[in-house]
C-alpha positions, 0 to 999 in steps of 0.5 A, a space after each residue: 500500500 502506498 500513502 502519498 504526501 497529503 490527506 484530509 481529516 474530517 469529522 464524519 458525524 457532521 455529514 449524512 450519506 450523500 454529503 460523505 460521498 460528495 466529500 470523497 469525490 471532492 478530496 479524490 478529484 483534487 488529488 489527495 491520497 487519503 481520507 482520515 476519520 474519527 471514531 464518532 458517536 454517529 457511525 460505527 468505524 469499520 462499517 463507515 470505512 466500507 461506505 467511504 471505500 465504496 464511495 471512492 475509487 483510489 483513496 486510501 481510507 484510514 481510521 483516526 482513530 478506531 477506539 481500542 475499547 470499541 472492539 476486541 483486537 481479533 475483531 479489528 484484525 478481521 475487519 481490517 483484512 476484510 476491508 482490504 480484501 474487498 476494496 483493493 488494499 486501501 484501508 489503514 487501521 489507525 488505533 488509539 486509546 481514546 479518553 477516559 470519558 469516552 471509555 468509562 462514561 460512554 461505553 462503561 469500560 474501565 480505562 486502563 493505563 494507555 501503554 500497557 492497554 495498547 500493547 495488550 491490544 496489539 498482542 491480540 490483533 497481531 498474534 504471532 503472525 510474521 511480518 505483523 509490524 508491516 500490516 497497515 496498522 497505525 497508532 495515535 501516539 503522542 508521548 515518547 513511550 507510545 511512539 517507541 511502541 509504535 515504531 516497534 510494532 506497527 506501520 507508523 504513527 498518527 499524532 493529533 493536535 501537535 506541532 512541528 517540534 513534536 513531529 521532529 521528535 516522532 520522526 527521530 523514533 520511526 524506523 525506515 519505511 514507517 509512516 508518520 502521518 501528522 494531523 494539522 488543523 488549517 483555516 484559510 482566513 486572513 482575518 486572524 481574529 476570526 481564524 482564532 475564534 474558529 480555532 477555539 471553537 474547534 479545539 474546545 472539545 479537546 481542551 479538557 482531555 488529559 492526554 492532549 493537555 499533558 502532551 501540550 505541556 511537554 511541548 512547552 505550552 504552559 497551564 496559563 496558555 491552555 486556560 480560557 480557551 487557549 492563548 493566541 500562541 497556542 491557537 496559532 500553533 494548533 490551527 495554522 491560519 492566514 492566506 493559502 500561502 501562509 497555511 501551506 508554509 505551516 504544513 510544509 514545516 511538518 514535512 521539514 520536521 520529518 512527516 511522511 504524510 500530513 492529514 490536513 483538517 479544514 476548520 470552518 464555521 458550522 455548515 460552511 461546506 463551501 469554505 471547507 471545499 475551497 480550502 481542500 482545493 487551495 491546499 492540494 498542491 502543498 
């Protein structure tokens, strides 16, 4: 399986079936290599992957991420194999430990320590199969220990809500041939105050989550910068904004730092699909 330079990440639970199919066509028509989607409350992850693969011709479709508490490792393995068998080896199983509220509050499971939980899940998914580290499995790794496990056991890492500095550290840990697919929120909006307002609205769901907060603190942001919706410096780092050329420069910073693929996430006002699609078109040649 080949994974090109650029993909699009988008929250699929905002869209119905025809809207999802139209988005696949827009992304594919502009030459992106992949589409990435989260585990949502609206759609079951592997069933949604089948729909997205069926609505596209060449796009690689990747879960970013499939919650390891949503299905056991064997079920995830069979799902990954089934999708790749039926849709021409175009599915990447991106895995993540999710967050305590989504695991204990929503699903009623006990949230384990992330590293041993992921290691045990990989044991169940991969078994003793030779070459399992080269299967199209990736991990939403943030901290150094999870990045190390990713490098040892999977095809690559899917960091989310990170900076080029994090990308540089993650790139130093990957082995040759591994993917480093970095999510980056983008907003083509020359009015910086409006761009920051859109960014704060988009990031509000992530701000209380310890996994992200701890990583932001490791990256050098302070508790004060994470308070009250985030400082301007923090928001500008999480959502690259400005003109199309300024946004492209922000994306290229991740490539310079060692990313092999960027999953750009358009940030826009609720329901403004025209702005979303215009950003997808404008950034396709990054």
